[in-house]
N, C-alpha and C positions, 0 to 999 in steps of 0.2 A: 503494499500500499503505500509505499515510500514515492513521494513523486506527485502523489495524489492533491486535491485540495484539504483531504483529511488530514495530510500528514500534518498541515499547519498546526493542527487544533489539538493536536495530542504530542506528549513527549514520546522518545522512542520506545519506550517500555512498554504503555500504554498502547501506542499503534501496533507494535508486536503483538500484543494481549488481543486486541480489538480485530486483528486481522484471522486470529486461529479463533475466536468466538464466532467470527461471522462464516468460515469455513464451516465449521460446526451445525450454525443454524442453515445454511444452504444444503447441508448434508442431512437435514432433519435428524439431528442427534435428539433423543428422547431424554438429557437431562434440563430438568427447568432452570438451572443456575445459568447454564449456557445464556439463554433467552434474557434471564434477568440483568445479568453483567453487561453482555451487551447492549442493550436498551440503556442501562444505566450510563454505561459510557458514551454513548451516542447521545443521548438527552443533555448530558453534562456539556457536552461538546457545542450545544445548540443545534442538531441535528434530530429536529422532533420529528419529521417525516419519515427517516430511515429509521430511528426509535420507534416509533408503532406501526412498522412494516414488519420489526422483528417481533413484536409483540403478538401482531395479527399470523405469523407463522408459529407462533406457540399453539395460538386457537385453530390454526389449521390440522394440527395432528389428529392422529384418533382420539375418540373420545376416552379410551380405557388408558390413554397417556396422561391425561389430565386428570381422569379418576385418583390415580394414583399419588400424584403430586396437589391436593386440594390446598394447602396453604400457598405453595408458589402461583396455582392458578388463580386464586383470590386475589393474589397480590400483583400479577401481572393483568388479571382483569381492571383493578383499581388504576394502574398506571395507562393501560389501554383507554379509558373513561378519560382520565385527565389530559392525555396527548389529544386525543379526538376532538372533546371542547376549547383547547387551547389552539389546535388547528383548525377548529371551525367544520370540522369533519363530521356529518350526519350520522348518528347512529341506527344503523338498518339491522333490524332485528332478524334472528335468522329464519327461514323459510320453511314451515312445516311443510311434510309430503303431503300432496291433496290423498293420498291412496297409501295407508299401511303396506310397507313393502312385507314379501310373502317370507315365510321361512325359507334361509338360505339362498335369499335373493341377494344380488350384490347390491353395496351400498352405495349411494351415489356420494362422489368426493366434490368436495367444492374447490374453487381454483384458489391455489395460494399466491399471497401476494408476494409480489418479486422485491428481493434486497437488493439493492443495486450497489455492488462492489465495485469501485472506481477502478480500472486499468492503469498498469503504468505505461506513463507516456510513450508511445510509440511501439507500443504491444499490440498484435492483431486480437480480435476477438477470438474467445475459445469457439472451437467447432463443438457440435452437440456431441460428438464422440468423447471430446476430451472432458465435457461439462457431467456426463454421466459415467466415464469410468473408474473415477475414484470408488475406494473401497470404503463406504462408510459404516461404523459402529451404530446397532441400533439397539 
């Protein structure tokens, strides 16, 4: 992340930590601390839209992940409400399915918000195979 606009807002150690955290968010890690810490660093640096995107990624994870981390989910929910109100983002209630799903039917997934990670200047954007080829721990 060095050489990006974010680099000017963070000390070297924090920038390294943020890069690692955002990699974890992008890999959909199921550790609440990853999302909390990344959102905290981004919000403290004035990057509220990016902090909100990180929090939204937590809520885009499967329900069972959030249920196993109730305290973190409540904390991230409060942060999401605060960021939405500060950014003037309308709160959109989750749409309930019109017809209950049959047992064994696939559960529709919601689109996940994109966390924009700035690239180094002069670096070409990753190809789709590069962005999905990493091994993520879940």
